[in-house]
Residue frames as qw, qx, qy, qz and C-alpha x, y, z in Angstrom:
[[0.172, 0.956, 0.158, -0.181, -5.33, -28.41, 10.29],
 [0.729, 0.297, 0.129, 0.603, -2.79, -26.81, 8.03],
 [0.286, -0.464, -0.043, 0.837, -0.77, -23.59, 8.29],
 [0.413, 0.834, 0.363, -0.053, -2.08, -20.65, 6.26],
 [0.534, -0.114, 0.297, 0.783, 0.16, -19.09, 3.67],
 [0.219, 0.902, 0.310, -0.204, -0.60, -15.49, 2.65],
 [0.572, 0.103, 0.293, 0.759, 1.18, -13.79, -0.24],
 [0.059, 0.831, 0.186, -0.521, 1.36, -10.05, -1.07],
 [0.625, 0.767, 0.079, 0.122, 1.95, -8.22, -4.28],
 [0.663, -0.408, 0.212, 0.591, 5.69, -7.97, -5.09],
 [0.339, 0.926, -0.050, -0.159, 7.79, -5.85, -7.39],
 [0.806, -0.061, 0.307, 0.502, 10.90, -6.10, -9.57],
 [0.185, 0.869, -0.246, -0.386, 13.34, -3.89, -11.39],
 [0.673, 0.587, -0.433, -0.119, 16.08, -4.95, -13.80],
 [0.283, 0.472, -0.781, 0.294, 18.26, -6.55, -11.14],
 [0.035, -0.090, 0.820, -0.565, 16.04, -7.63, -8.31],
 [0.518, -0.410, -0.581, -0.476, 12.72, -9.29, -7.42],
 [0.074, -0.140, 0.678, -0.718, 11.05, -8.73, -4.08],
 [0.609, -0.343, -0.521, -0.490, 8.06, -10.81, -2.91],
 [0.058, -0.225, 0.687, -0.689, 6.72, -11.24, 0.64],
 [0.636, -0.370, -0.488, -0.469, 4.02, -12.79, 2.77],
 [0.393, -0.453, 0.586, -0.545, 3.13, -14.33, 6.13],
 [0.506, -0.075, -0.857, -0.070, 2.72, -17.82, 7.51],
 [0.500, -0.413, 0.253, -0.718, -0.06, -18.24, 10.15],
 [0.193, -0.122, 0.938, -0.262, -0.66, -21.11, 12.52],
 [0.202, -0.297, -0.845, -0.397, -3.52, -23.45, 11.66],
 [0.240, 0.109, 0.432, -0.863, -6.93, -22.21, 12.67],
 [0.151, 0.447, 0.877, 0.090, -10.60, -23.22, 12.39],
 [0.115, 0.674, 0.288, -0.671, -11.70, -19.58, 12.20],
 [0.565, 0.641, 0.480, 0.197, -13.31, -18.47, 8.96],
 [0.402, 0.170, 0.190, 0.879, -11.82, -15.88, 6.63],
 [0.070, 0.387, 0.240, -0.888, -12.94, -12.29, 6.99],
 [0.255, 0.567, 0.747, 0.237, -16.40, -11.98, 5.29],
 [0.106, -0.043, 0.059, 0.992, -16.70, -8.48, 3.74],
 [0.285, -0.394, -0.565, -0.667, -20.43, -8.90, 3.27],
 [0.425, -0.502, -0.700, 0.277, -21.30, -9.18, 6.97],
 [0.083, -0.705, -0.090, -0.698, -22.82, -6.18, 8.71],
 [0.529, -0.714, 0.085, -0.451, -22.82, -4.70, 12.21],
 [0.655, -0.569, 0.478, -0.136, -21.78, -7.17, 14.89],
 [0.942, 0.177, 0.248, 0.141, -20.90, -9.82, 12.27],
 [0.522, 0.755, -0.151, 0.367, -18.53, -7.39, 10.65],
 [0.272, -0.824, 0.392, -0.305, -17.07, -6.39, 13.98],
 [0.851, -0.340, 0.399, -0.003, -16.31, -9.98, 14.98],
 [0.856, 0.405, 0.123, 0.298, -14.61, -10.61, 11.64],
 [0.276, 0.846, -0.238, 0.389, -12.48, -7.51, 11.90],
 [0.523, -0.705, 0.424, -0.223, -11.41, -8.33, 15.47],
 [0.949, -0.060, 0.295, 0.098, -10.45, -11.83, 14.38],
 [0.664, 0.668, -0.093, 0.324, -8.09, -10.31, 11.80],
 [0.049, 0.774, -0.431, 0.462, -6.15, -8.78, 14.69],
 [0.706, -0.456, 0.483, -0.246, -6.04, -12.04, 16.74],
 [0.859, 0.402, -0.314, -0.048, -4.09, -14.05, 14.28],
 [0.724, -0.550, 0.392, 0.142, -1.26, -16.37, 15.35],
 [0.512, 0.745, -0.408, -0.130, 1.76, -16.25, 13.25],
 [0.978, -0.119, 0.079, 0.154, 4.34, -19.01, 12.72],
 [0.095, -0.875, 0.449, 0.154, 7.99, -18.16, 13.32],
 [0.233, -0.519, 0.794, 0.214, 10.92, -19.89, 11.57],
 [0.804, 0.339, 0.458, -0.172, 8.67, -21.73, 9.08],
 [0.360, -0.213, 0.652, 0.632, 10.48, -22.86, 5.91],
 [0.556, 0.700, 0.284, -0.346, 9.07, -21.38, 2.74],
 [0.540, -0.078, 0.605, 0.580, 10.12, -21.91, -0.86],
 [0.374, 0.721, -0.030, -0.583, 9.96, -19.59, -3.84],
 [0.712, 0.195, 0.589, 0.329, 9.83, -21.28, -7.27],
 [0.216, 0.874, -0.102, -0.424, 11.42, -19.03, -9.93],
 [0.460, 0.689, -0.502, -0.249, 12.69, -19.94, -13.36],
 [0.890, 0.114, -0.440, -0.029, 12.93, -23.61, -12.50],
 [0.368, 0.288, -0.639, 0.611, 14.86, -22.85, -9.32],
 [0.582, -0.668, -0.447, -0.125, 13.57, -23.41, -5.78],
 [0.215, 0.491, -0.381, 0.754, 14.77, -20.85, -3.25],
 [0.604, -0.499, -0.606, 0.136, 14.46, -21.47, 0.48],
 [0.064, 0.428, -0.381, 0.817, 14.15, -19.07, 3.34],
 [0.349, -0.415, -0.785, 0.298, 12.39, -18.98, 6.80],
 [0.208, -0.836, -0.320, -0.393, 9.84, -16.64, 8.42],
 [0.140, 0.449, -0.436, 0.767, 10.86, -14.07, 10.93],
 [0.030, -0.110, -0.817, 0.566, 9.54, -14.09, 14.52],
 [0.413, 0.322, 0.317, -0.790, 6.23, -12.46, 13.42],
 [0.663, 0.330, 0.670, -0.044, 5.66, -14.99, 10.66],
 [0.405, 0.860, -0.067, -0.302, 6.71, -12.52, 7.94],
 [0.716, -0.121, 0.473, 0.499, 8.98, -13.64, 5.10],
 [0.355, 0.873, -0.082, -0.325, 10.58, -11.73, 2.23],
 [0.805, 0.131, 0.369, 0.445, 12.49, -12.94, -0.78],
 [0.133, 0.899, -0.213, -0.360, 14.96, -10.33, -2.16],
 [0.838, 0.058, 0.479, 0.255, 16.34, -12.22, -5.19],
 [0.030, -0.567, 0.465, 0.679, 18.95, -11.07, -7.80],
 [0.782, 0.501, 0.230, -0.292, 17.54, -11.62, -11.23],
 [0.450, -0.294, 0.679, 0.500, 19.75, -13.61, -13.68],
 [0.249, 0.364, 0.762, 0.473, 17.07, -13.50, -16.38],
 [0.148, 0.079, -0.002, -0.986, 15.20, -10.49, -17.73],
 [0.266, 0.482, 0.800, -0.240, 11.50, -10.67, -17.25],
 [0.121, 0.577, 0.505, 0.631, 8.88, -8.91, -19.37],
 [0.063, -0.143, 0.229, -0.961, 6.84, -5.98, -18.15],
 [0.606, -0.335, -0.260, -0.674, 3.51, -5.68, -16.25],
 [0.664, -0.389, 0.455, -0.448, 2.03, -8.04, -13.68],
 [0.584, 0.280, -0.756, -0.096, 3.40, -11.56, -13.50],
 [0.857, -0.419, -0.102, -0.281, 2.75, -14.59, -11.26],
 [0.198, 0.487, -0.796, 0.299, 4.97, -16.20, -8.64],
 [0.841, -0.268, -0.417, -0.217, 4.57, -19.31, -6.46],
 [0.063, -0.521, 0.682, -0.509, 5.57, -19.88, -2.85],
 [0.823, -0.205, -0.488, -0.204, 5.11, -23.13, -0.92],
 [0.248, -0.539, 0.696, -0.405, 5.78, -24.74, 2.47],
 [0.575, 0.012, -0.813, -0.088, 5.82, -28.33, 3.61],
 [0.486, -0.349, 0.442, -0.668, 3.54, -29.50, 6.40],
 [0.739, -0.086, 0.621, -0.247, 3.49, -33.12, 7.52],
 [0.420, -0.086, 0.776, 0.462, 5.06, -34.14, 4.14],
 [0.355, 0.708, 0.601, 0.109, 2.33, -32.25, 2.30],
 [0.288, 0.041, 0.154, 0.944, 3.09, -29.24, 0.15],
 [0.087, 0.822, 0.496, -0.266, 0.93, -26.18, 0.68],
 [0.393, 0.021, 0.296, 0.870, 1.31, -23.57, -1.94],
 [0.175, 0.820, 0.399, -0.372, -0.09, -20.23, -2.94],
 [0.526, 0.370, 0.360, 0.676, 0.23, -18.00, -6.00],
 [0.125, -0.776, -0.225, 0.576, 0.85, -14.33, -5.92],
 [0.557, 0.733, 0.221, 0.322, 1.71, -11.52, -8.38],
 [0.427, -0.567, 0.068, 0.701, 4.50, -9.05, -8.81],
 [0.453, 0.876, 0.164, -0.033, 5.02, -6.15, -11.17],
 [0.518, -0.215, 0.245, 0.791, 7.94, -5.03, -13.24],
 [0.225, 0.776, 0.213, -0.550, 6.76, -1.58, -14.31],
 [0.665, 0.615, 0.302, 0.297, 6.61, -0.83, -18.02],
 [0.506, 0.023, 0.049, 0.861, 9.31, 1.47, -19.25],
 [0.049, -0.861, -0.359, -0.358, 8.39, 5.03, -18.46],
 [0.272, 0.411, -0.296, 0.818, 9.20, 8.10, -16.32],
 [0.415, -0.492, 0.103, -0.758, 6.36, 8.38, -13.78],
 [0.414, -0.186, -0.858, 0.238, 5.73, 6.67, -10.42],
 [0.427, -0.550, -0.084, -0.712, 2.99, 7.33, -7.88],
 [0.363, -0.076, -0.802, 0.469, 2.93, 6.77, -4.13],
 [0.417, -0.516, -0.189, -0.724, -0.30, 7.22, -2.22],
 [0.188, -0.099, 0.753, -0.623, -1.42, 6.97, 1.36],
 [0.231, -0.329, -0.875, -0.270, -4.69, 5.18, 1.99],
 [0.226, -0.643, -0.666, 0.302, -6.68, 6.35, 5.09],
 [0.008, 0.863, 0.259, -0.434, -8.25, 9.75, 4.47],
 [0.119, -0.409, 0.529, 0.734, -6.31, 10.06, 1.18],
 [0.389, -0.016, -0.625, -0.676, -8.77, 7.96, -0.86],
 [0.468, -0.384, -0.795, -0.039, -10.57, 5.88, 1.81],
 [0.299, -0.651, 0.088, -0.693, -12.65, 7.89, 4.18],
 [0.662, -0.080, -0.684, 0.296, -11.43, 6.81, 7.63],
 [0.391, -0.852, -0.063, -0.342, -11.80, 9.77, 10.05],
 [0.734, 0.074, -0.432, 0.518, -8.27, 9.35, 11.35],
 [0.014, 0.477, -0.242, 0.845, -8.58, 12.67, 13.15],
 [0.642, -0.363, 0.229, -0.636, -11.21, 11.09, 15.37],
 [0.089, 0.297, -0.949, 0.053, -9.87, 7.69, 16.70],
 [0.411, 0.173, 0.770, -0.457, -13.21, 6.59, 18.21],
 [0.667, 0.527, 0.087, -0.519, -15.12, 7.26, 15.00],
 [0.383, 0.541, -0.704, -0.254, -12.41, 5.53, 13.00],
 [0.096, -0.124, 0.973, -0.172, -12.70, 2.38, 15.10],
 [0.549, 0.331, 0.506, -0.577, -16.49, 2.54, 14.98],
 [0.638, 0.583, -0.215, -0.455, -16.48, 2.64, 11.14],
 [0.240, 0.430, -0.865, -0.098, -13.81, -0.13, 10.92],
 [0.231, -0.022, 0.915, -0.330, -15.92, -2.33, 13.18],
 [0.410, 0.441, 0.666, -0.440, -19.44, -1.70, 11.98],
 [0.535, 0.678, -0.099, -0.494, -19.15, -0.76, 8.28],
 [0.824, 0.029, 0.511, 0.244, -18.42, -3.55, 5.83],
 [0.457, -0.091, 0.482, 0.742, -16.52, -3.27, 2.57],
 [0.170, 0.539, 0.599, 0.567, -19.47, -1.98, 0.56],
 [0.264, -0.882, -0.389, 0.034, -20.52, 0.43, 3.24],
 [0.483, -0.512, 0.070, 0.707, -17.09, 2.20, 3.41],
 [0.349, 0.910, 0.183, -0.129, -16.83, 5.45, 1.47],
 [0.636, 0.065, 0.236, 0.731, -14.34, 6.74, -1.01],
 [0.017, -0.583, -0.062, 0.810, -13.76, 10.45, -1.64],
 [0.594, 0.730, 0.305, -0.144, -15.55, 11.85, -4.65],
 [0.489, 0.848, -0.199, -0.038, -13.44, 12.11, -7.83],
 [0.482, -0.598, 0.627, 0.127, -10.57, 10.09, -6.42],
 [0.784, 0.126, 0.589, 0.147, -11.06, 7.28, -8.93],
 [0.596, 0.779, 0.131, 0.141, -10.95, 9.42, -12.15],
 [0.059, -0.923, 0.381, -0.008, -7.93, 11.24, -10.76],
 [0.581, -0.438, 0.679, 0.094, -6.01, 8.06, -9.85],
 [0.785, 0.350, 0.498, 0.119, -7.01, 6.35, -13.13],
 [0.434, 0.897, -0.040, 0.080, -5.71, 9.34, -15.11],
 [0.268, -0.800, 0.537, 0.011, -2.48, 9.30, -13.12],
 [0.754, -0.184, 0.626, 0.074, -1.98, 5.60, -13.78],
 [0.707, 0.452, 0.447, 0.310, -2.02, 6.10, -17.55],
 [0.025, 0.951, -0.065, -0.302, -0.41, 9.57, -17.60],
 [0.011, 0.743, -0.560, -0.367, 2.04, 10.01, -20.54],
 [0.397, -0.075, 0.895, 0.188, 1.19, 6.67, -22.13],
 [0.445, 0.213, -0.442, -0.749, -0.32, 6.09, -25.55],
 [0.542, -0.095, -0.821, -0.155, -1.06, 2.47, -24.68],
 [0.532, -0.531, 0.154, -0.641, -3.59, 2.48, -21.81],
 [0.947, -0.170, -0.272, -0.015, -2.72, -1.10, -20.97],
 [0.649, 0.189, -0.379, 0.632, 0.73, 0.03, -19.92],
 [0.371, -0.890, -0.203, -0.171, 0.05, 1.59, -16.53],
 [0.162, 0.704, -0.478, 0.500, 2.56, 3.57, -14.44],
 [0.488, -0.035, -0.760, 0.427, 4.04, 2.22, -11.28],
 [0.448, -0.611, -0.060, -0.650, 1.62, 2.71, -8.35],
 [0.443, -0.032, -0.777, 0.446, 2.22, 2.04, -4.60],
 [0.528, -0.709, -0.189, -0.429, -0.07, 2.34, -1.59],
 [0.476, 0.153, -0.610, 0.614, 2.02, 2.99, 1.51],
 [0.509, -0.636, -0.196, -0.546, 0.13, 3.19, 4.78],
 [0.117, -0.407, 0.699, -0.575, 0.31, 2.96, 8.53],
 [0.887, -0.089, 0.030, -0.452, -2.38, 0.34, 8.36],
 [0.460, -0.425, 0.780, -0.010, -1.09, -3.09, 9.34],
 [0.161, 0.173, -0.896, -0.376, -0.76, -6.27, 7.17],
 [0.244, 0.277, 0.856, -0.361, -3.86, -7.51, 8.93],
 [0.421, 0.646, 0.299, -0.562, -5.96, -5.19, 6.68],
 [0.134, -0.315, 0.686, 0.642, -4.20, -6.22, 3.43],
 [0.149, 0.310, 0.884, 0.317, -7.11, -8.17, 1.95],
 [0.098, 0.782, 0.505, -0.353, -9.63, -5.48, 2.92],
 [0.020, -0.702, 0.223, 0.676, -7.56, -2.77, 1.21],
 [0.147, -0.106, 0.813, 0.554, -7.09, -4.97, -1.95],
 [0.131, 0.516, 0.835, 0.137, -10.78, -5.70, -2.22],
 [0.041, 0.809, 0.303, -0.502, -11.72, -2.03, -1.57],
 [0.020, -0.551, 0.433, 0.713, -9.41, -0.77, -4.33],
 [0.106, 0.059, 0.881, 0.458, -10.66, -3.44, -6.75],
 [0.135, 0.651, 0.728, -0.168, -14.32, -2.67, -5.92],
 [0.102, 0.875, 0.153, -0.449, -13.78, 1.01, -6.79],
 [0.747, 0.568, 0.177, 0.296, -11.50, 0.32, -9.77],
 [0.184, -0.920, 0.307, 0.163, -8.52, 2.16, -8.37],
 [0.513, 0.634, -0.577, -0.038, -5.12, 1.41, -10.04],
 [0.960, -0.175, -0.181, 0.121, -3.66, -1.99, -9.21],
 [0.056, 0.847, -0.406, 0.337, -0.79, -1.26, -6.89],
 [0.623, 0.047, -0.668, 0.404, 1.84, -2.77, -4.64],
 [0.523, -0.790, -0.097, -0.304, 0.95, -2.34, -0.93],
 [0.498, 0.239, -0.579, 0.600, 3.57, -1.64, 1.70],
 [0.559, -0.688, -0.220, -0.408, 2.00, -1.77, 5.17],
 [0.240, -0.673, 0.534, -0.452, 2.99, -1.83, 8.84],
 [0.144, 0.203, -0.952, 0.176, 4.09, -4.88, 10.84],
 [0.557, -0.346, -0.647, -0.389, 1.30, -7.28, 11.57],
 [0.336, -0.394, 0.475, -0.711, -0.56, -7.07, 14.88],
 [0.480, -0.049, -0.873, -0.070, -1.57, -10.23, 16.82],
 [0.177, -0.299, -0.772, 0.532, -3.56, -8.99, 19.81],
 [0.049, -0.804, -0.577, -0.132, -6.81, -7.26, 20.64],
 [0.354, -0.738, -0.067, 0.570, -4.84, -4.46, 22.39],
 [0.337, -0.172, 0.467, 0.800, -3.04, -3.75, 19.12],
 [0.164, 0.576, 0.704, 0.380, -6.34, -3.49, 17.31],
 [0.111, -0.891, -0.406, 0.171, -7.43, -0.44, 19.30],
 [0.212, -0.764, 0.227, 0.566, -4.33, 1.50, 18.15],
 [0.681, 0.311, 0.550, 0.372, -4.46, 0.36, 14.53],
 [0.420, 0.735, 0.258, 0.465, -2.92, 2.86, 12.12],
 [0.213, -0.961, 0.074, -0.158, -1.43, 5.01, 14.83],
 [0.779, -0.496, 0.189, 0.334, 1.95, 5.46, 16.43],
 [0.301, -0.573, 0.448, 0.617, 5.33, 5.91, 14.77],
 [0.698, 0.666, 0.158, -0.212, 5.20, 6.65, 11.06],
 [0.173, -0.691, 0.606, 0.355, 8.92, 6.18, 10.47],
 [0.587, 0.082, 0.782, 0.190, 8.10, 2.88, 8.64],
 [0.527, 0.766, 0.363, -0.065, 6.27, 4.88, 5.99],
 [0.045, 0.907, -0.345, -0.238, 9.31, 7.15, 5.47],
 [0.406, -0.406, 0.787, 0.227, 11.59, 4.09, 5.14],
 [0.622, 0.346, 0.700, 0.055, 9.22, 2.35, 2.72],
 [0.415, 0.891, 0.144, -0.116, 8.91, 5.43, 0.48],
 [0.103, -0.802, 0.538, 0.237, 12.62, 5.99, 0.54],
 [0.561, -0.141, 0.794, 0.189, 13.09, 2.31, -0.46],
 [0.610, 0.630, 0.481, -0.007, 10.73, 2.69, -3.45],
 [0.253, 0.948, -0.138, -0.135, 12.61, 5.78, -4.74],
 [0.292, -0.617, 0.707, 0.184, 15.94, 3.92, -4.30],
 [0.636, 0.089, 0.764, 0.063, 14.55, 0.81, -6.02],
 [0.492, 0.661, 0.483, 0.297, 13.23, 2.73, -9.06],
 [0.320, -0.580, -0.032, 0.748, 15.63, 5.76, -9.17],
 [0.199, 0.077, 0.533, 0.819, 14.87, 6.58, -12.83],
 [0.071, -0.676, -0.679, -0.277, 11.23, 7.57, -12.10],
 [0.042, -0.248, 0.149, -0.956, 9.77, 10.93, -11.23],
 [0.217, -0.373, -0.875, 0.219, 7.32, 10.57, -8.42],
 [0.347, -0.492, -0.100, -0.792, 4.04, 12.16, -7.31],
 [0.201, -0.095, -0.835, 0.503, 3.27, 11.74, -3.61],
 [0.427, -0.477, -0.330, -0.694, -0.37, 11.78, -2.46],
 [0.340, -0.194, -0.778, 0.491, -1.44, 11.99, 1.17],
 [0.303, -0.784, -0.410, -0.355, -3.49, 13.93, 3.69],
 [0.066, 0.593, -0.365, 0.714, -3.04, 16.27, 6.61],
 [0.770, -0.530, -0.153, -0.321, -4.56, 14.02, 9.38],
 [0.868, -0.407, 0.059, 0.278, -1.16, 12.68, 10.44],
 [0.471, -0.635, 0.315, 0.524, 2.38, 13.02, 9.28],
 [0.725, 0.466, 0.409, 0.299, 2.26, 12.85, 5.48],
 [0.256, 0.959, -0.027, 0.119, 3.19, 16.52, 4.76],
 [0.338, -0.821, 0.460, 0.021, 6.33, 16.18, 6.90],
 [0.777, -0.107, 0.585, 0.206, 7.34, 12.78, 5.59],
 [0.641, 0.648, 0.322, 0.256, 6.97, 13.99, 2.02],
 [0.038, 0.975, -0.215, 0.042, 8.96, 17.14, 2.86],
 [0.553, -0.584, 0.577, 0.144, 11.82, 14.92, 4.16],
 [0.777, 0.209, 0.536, 0.256, 11.70, 12.75, 1.05],
 [0.426, 0.884, 0.114, 0.153, 11.92, 15.83, -1.20],
 [0.228, -0.890, 0.394, 0.039, 15.04, 16.94, 0.72],
 [0.637, -0.353, 0.657, 0.195, 16.76, 13.57, 0.28],
 [0.538, 0.276, 0.676, 0.420, 15.70, 13.10, -3.40],
 [0.027, 0.593, 0.048, -0.803, 15.94, 16.60, -4.92],
 [0.239, 0.315, -0.529, -0.751, 15.31, 15.55, -8.51],
 [0.062, -0.087, -0.982, -0.156, 12.90, 12.64, -8.07],
 [0.097, 0.565, 0.731, -0.369, 9.71, 14.25, -6.87],
 [0.116, 0.362, 0.471, 0.796, 7.53, 16.14, -9.32],
 [0.378, -0.481, -0.169, -0.773, 4.47, 16.91, -7.21],
 [0.128, -0.099, -0.847, 0.506, 3.00, 16.54, -3.75],
 [0.431, -0.430, -0.416, -0.676, -0.77, 16.35, -3.15],
 [0.084, -0.086, -0.781, 0.613, -2.22, 16.71, 0.44],
 [0.313, -0.577, -0.619, -0.430, -5.94, 16.35, 1.18],
 [0.152, -0.315, 0.394, -0.850, -7.34, 18.69, 3.78],
 [0.367, -0.283, -0.886, 0.001, -9.30, 16.58, 6.30],
 [0.146, -0.486, -0.578, 0.639, -10.54, 19.31, 8.63],
 [0.213, 0.868, 0.443, -0.072, -12.65, 22.45, 8.15],
 [0.091, 0.969, -0.196, -0.122, -9.55, 24.64, 7.75],
 [0.732, 0.500, -0.356, 0.295, -6.10, 24.29, 6.37],
 [0.773, -0.553, -0.107, 0.291, -3.38, 23.46, 8.94],
 [0.048, 0.964, -0.254, -0.057, -0.67, 26.08, 9.32],
 [0.536, -0.500, 0.646, 0.212, 2.02, 23.43, 9.79],
 [0.709, 0.306, 0.595, 0.225, 0.99, 21.71, 6.61],
 [0.378, 0.920, 0.100, 0.038, 0.95, 25.03, 4.68],
 [0.220, -0.845, 0.468, 0.137, 4.49, 25.71, 5.95],
 [0.652, -0.207, 0.692, 0.230, 5.72, 22.25, 4.91],
 [0.640, 0.561, 0.488, 0.191, 4.28, 22.62, 1.43],
 [0.194, 0.976, -0.093, -0.040, 5.70, 26.07, 1.03],
 [0.384, -0.670, 0.601, 0.209, 9.13, 24.66, 1.87],
 [0.695, 0.172, 0.667, 0.208, 8.57, 21.78, -0.64],
 [0.476, 0.844, 0.242, 0.057, 7.73, 24.39, -3.33],
 [0.109, -0.910, 0.355, 0.184, 11.04, 26.20, -2.54],
 [0.465, -0.352, 0.760, 0.288, 12.73, 22.96, -3.84],
 [0.325, 0.331, -0.534, -0.707, 10.97, 23.25, -7.21],
 [0.004, 0.206, 0.978, 0.038, 8.31, 20.69, -6.44],
 [0.363, -0.322, -0.369, -0.793, 4.68, 21.33, -7.39],
 [0.031, -0.147, -0.862, 0.483, 2.22, 21.16, -4.50],
 [0.409, -0.361, -0.413, -0.729, -1.56, 21.08, -4.08],
 [0.036, 0.105, 0.780, -0.616, -3.41, 21.37, -0.76],
 [0.381, -0.165, -0.512, -0.751, -6.96, 20.49, -1.68],
 [0.520, -0.036, 0.537, -0.664, -10.29, 19.79, -0.03],
 [0.813, 0.374, 0.305, -0.327, -11.93, 18.11, -3.01],
 [0.660, -0.079, 0.601, 0.444, -10.28, 15.78, -5.60],
 [0.478, 0.793, 0.338, 0.171, -11.73, 18.01, -8.39],
 [0.085, -0.958, 0.250, 0.112, -9.15, 20.63, -7.29],
 [0.575, -0.440, 0.627, 0.289, -6.40, 18.01, -7.51],
 [0.677, 0.407, 0.559, 0.252, -7.50, 16.99, -10.99],
 [0.283, 0.951, 0.105, 0.066, -7.49, 20.59, -12.16],
 [0.295, -0.831, 0.436, 0.180, -3.99, 21.08, -10.69],
 [0.679, -0.128, 0.652, 0.311, -2.67, 17.86, -12.37],
 [0.566, 0.671, 0.408, 0.250, -3.97, 19.17, -15.73],
 [0.054, 0.997, -0.050, -0.023, -2.50, 22.62, -15.11],
 [0.327, -0.723, 0.570, 0.213, 1.05, 21.23, -14.52],
 [0.574, 0.490, -0.555, -0.349, 0.80, 18.81, -17.40],
 [0.305, -0.298, 0.882, -0.200, 0.80, 15.73, -15.28],
 [0.456, 0.376, 0.806, -0.025, -2.42, 14.42, -16.87],
 [0.137, 0.147, 0.547, 0.813, -3.79, 15.34, -20.23]]
């Protein structure tokens, strides 16, 4: 059996390329099958959280005729942060990473984006922002994760036209999409599910930045919960990596998004144009209303909405989309 090499979408600016992935120990277990239902789906999901990672594995990035070597961290995660000596084009491009196992090369191809020249960037949460997850009810969230397959999972009405309009906002050439990032407290275990879900519903192609991988059944029962500081750090990193962009942040009120976004607005007083927060309960939360009011006092547009049609109308009203 061979180790398994998983690559994630990377991103680049004028000076640096960042690509990342995981190396897993060899296994006979089948890949997660998104077509299975009920108990079959549950078994597949649980297997995603019982993976075994490989620490200190040598991995190689092939870039512009140069082979760059690094090793995985204790949790099997690797990341190449590479200074760019040559200017790339724009849009999505391919990269290649390999490892050597018993004198045999195992390789995989991933993609990274260098955003087209422009002024807008978008950062969105996932659970209960566009994917119906019932985060406010942990038991219901787990039930849906276990017993609803990819095609049975629901997306909020009108999210797709809103996100598609944002991805091409301000552009005459619709092929040149704006930079889009999905930043979530979901773990890397769910990466392929999220990618397939967004592709199924034709949401904008985006870079995903997720939480450290989980490797035990105990971890599965607390998926997506706990400390959200990693989201703050990843959002902060994006704004620092692309400082010339003006950002719109999209989230929901089920967890900490309003307060994370409030902190981001305080640190980057000229980089955030608008904040959108989906209302997940029957009534607006006073703490969220207060956070958004404070954000507005920093000259940032806000929209606390129940239905995406409201968010679309707001985006049109402030000139974010045409």
